[in-house]
C-alpha positions in Angstrom: -184.5 -51.1 -116.7 -180.9 -49.9 -117.1 -178.9 -48.3 -114.4 -176.3 -45.6 -114.9 -172.8 -46.5 -114.1 -171.7 -45.3 -110.6 -169.8 -42.0 -110.5 -166.1 -42.1 -110.3 -164.5 -41.7 -106.9 -164.1 -38.0 -105.9 -160.3 -38.2 -105.8 -160.0 -39.5 -109.4 -158.9 -37.5 -112.3 -162.0 -38.5 -114.2 -164.2 -37.1 -111.4 -162.3 -33.8 -111.3 -162.4 -33.5 -115.1 -166.2 -33.9 -115.0 -166.5 -31.1 -112.4 -164.0 -28.5 -113.3 -163.4 -27.2 -116.9 -159.9 -26.1 -117.7 -159.1 -23.9 -120.7 -156.1 -21.9 -121.9 -158.3 -19.1 -123.1 -159.6 -16.1 -121.1 -163.2 -17.2 -121.6 -165.4 -20.2 -122.4 -167.8 -19.9 -125.3 -171.4 -20.3 -124.2 -170.5 -19.5 -120.5 -170.2 -16.3 -118.5 -168.1 -15.7 -115.5 -170.3 -15.3 -112.4 -167.5 -15.1 -109.8 -163.7 -14.8 -109.8 -161.9 -16.6 -107.0 -158.4 -15.8 -108.3 -155.1 -17.6 -108.8 -155.1 -21.3 -108.3 -152.4 -23.9 -108.9 -151.5 -27.5 -108.7 -147.9 -28.7 -108.4 -146.0 -32.0 -108.5 -142.3 -32.8 -108.1 -140.9 -36.0 -109.5 -137.5 -37.6 -109.1 -135.9 -39.0 -112.2 -134.9 -42.6 -112.0 -131.4 -43.8 -112.7 -132.5 -45.8 -115.8 -134.2 -42.8 -117.4 -131.0 -40.7 -116.8 -128.8 -43.4 -118.4 -131.2 -43.8 -121.3 -131.4 -40.0 -121.8 -127.6 -39.8 -121.8 -127.5 -42.3 -124.7 -130.1 -40.3 -126.5 -127.9 -37.2 -126.4 -125.1 -39.2 -128.1 -127.2 -41.1 -130.7 -130.3 -38.9 -131.0 -134.0 -39.8 -130.6 -136.8 -39.4 -128.1 -136.1 -39.9 -124.4 -139.2 -41.9 -123.8 -138.7 -42.2 -120.0 -138.6 -38.4 -119.7 -141.6 -38.0 -122.0 -143.7 -40.4 -119.8 -142.4 -38.6 -116.7 -143.4 -35.1 -118.0 -146.8 -36.3 -119.3 -147.7 -37.9 -116.0 -146.4 -34.9 -114.1 -148.5 -32.5 -116.2 -151.6 -34.6 -115.8 -151.1 -34.8 -112.0 -150.5 -31.0 -111.7 -153.7 -30.2 -113.7 -155.7 -32.7 -111.5 -154.3 -31.1 -108.4 -155.2 -27.6 -109.7 -158.7 -28.9 -110.5 -159.0 -30.2 -106.9 -157.9 -26.9 -105.5 -160.5 -25.1 -107.7 -163.2 -27.4 -106.6 -162.3 -26.9 -103.0 -162.6 -23.2 -103.5 -166.1 -23.6 -104.8 -165.2 -23.1 -108.5 -166.1 -25.0 -111.6 -163.6 -23.7 -114.1 -160.1 -22.5 -114.5 -159.3 -19.9 -117.1 -156.0 -19.0 -118.8 -154.3 -22.2 -117.6 -150.5 -22.4 -118.1 -147.7 -24.7 -117.2 -144.4 -23.9 -115.5 -141.6 -26.4 -115.1 -138.2 -26.5 -113.5 -135.4 -28.7 -112.3 -134.5 -29.1 -108.6 -131.0 -30.2 -107.9 -130.6 -31.8 -111.4 -132.4 -34.9 -110.2 -136.0 -33.8 -109.9 -138.5 -32.1 -112.2 -141.2 -29.7 -110.9 -144.4 -29.1 -112.9 -146.9 -26.4 -111.9 -150.3 -25.9 -113.6 -151.9 -22.5 -112.8 -154.7 -20.3 -113.9 -157.6 -18.2 -112.6 -160.3 -20.1 -110.7 -163.8 -19.0 -111.5 -167.5 -20.0 -111.3 -169.1 -20.1 -114.8 -172.7 -20.5 -115.7 -174.3 -21.1 -119.2 -175.0 -17.8 -120.9 -178.7 -18.6 -121.2 -179.0 -19.1 -117.4 -180.3 -16.1 -115.4 
């Protein structure tokens, strides 16, 4: 007798990804929109650390990828999407359509990333 692994904790990104689909398109093939909640977003603001700033300064002189900033923005995008998923789930939705990102600087020392879209409830097309 095998047992299924326990579900991930509700606050984890894995749990949110399993409960809320996110797409950049206006629909999801095989699903129909049953209810539209409306705009939903997730946001994060991260401070850049001194070492990343110094490393990035050298990159502007010598060229190449600023890996510290790449990691910062990747983590920020993931966190913003997970927060958007959590907001959609709290609104009783199971999908976000037309997801987009917006980014900006705050005071030249912080980076803001917002993920936003339309929160909806979708059901498989064959469901009545």
